[in-house]
N, C-alpha and C positions, 0 to 999 in steps of 0.2 A: 559468406555472411552465416551466422549462427541464427538458430531459431530458438525462441523463447520456450521452456519447460512448461508442460500441463499445469493449470491451476490444480493444487491438491485437493480442492472441493468439487469443482465441477467438470475438470478435465478437460478444458478448453484452454488454449494457448492465446487467443486473439486479445485478450484484455490483460494480460501479463506484462505489466509496464517495467518491473525492475524484480529483480531477485538476487540471491546470494550465490555466486558461482560455485562456492564450496559446499553448498547445500540448496541445489535446484529442487530437491523432493519438497521442499517447504515453501516454493515459490505459491502465490495466490493472486488471484486476478483483483482487479479494482472493485468488480461487481460484488464478488464474494467476500472481500475482506471488510465490508460495511458490517456484515452480521456474523462470521466465524469466529469462532475461538481459536486463538493462536498458541503455540508451544509454550509461551511464557504466560499463559494462562489469561491474557487481557484477551476481552472481544471486542470487534470492530476496530476501526481506524485508531492507530496510536501516533499522535502528531508530533515531531520535532520541529522546531523553528530553523529553516536554513537559510542564513544570512544571504548567501549567493542568490537564491530564488526569490528572497525577500517574501517568504510564506512559509507556513508550516507543511510539512511534507510526512505521509504516513511512512513509518518505518518498516511497514510490512510490506504495501503494494506500491508506494511512491506515488500515490496519490495527492493532489494539492489540496489543502484544506478549503480553498476558494472554489473548487469544483465540487465541494460536498454540502450536506445539509448542516453539518457541524460548524460552518464557517461564521465567525462573527468578527468583522473588521474592526469593531471598537476594542476587542481582546489582543490586539496586537502588541508586541514588546516594543 
């Protein structure tokens, strides 16, 4: 069993849902991602639609859009 890396903002691992194995130092938890600035210059969640999940998923933390304040079900593709 592998443990998740620490969040780069709050340094906790309990809310790190996903991360890139090639860059664990960029891991961010779902709570910090909502307000943090990322290495690509974006701030907050950046969602991409995932057909398998049938929802938008944050590119940085893996949070589903439906679990955030950003969610607007009328804006689905």
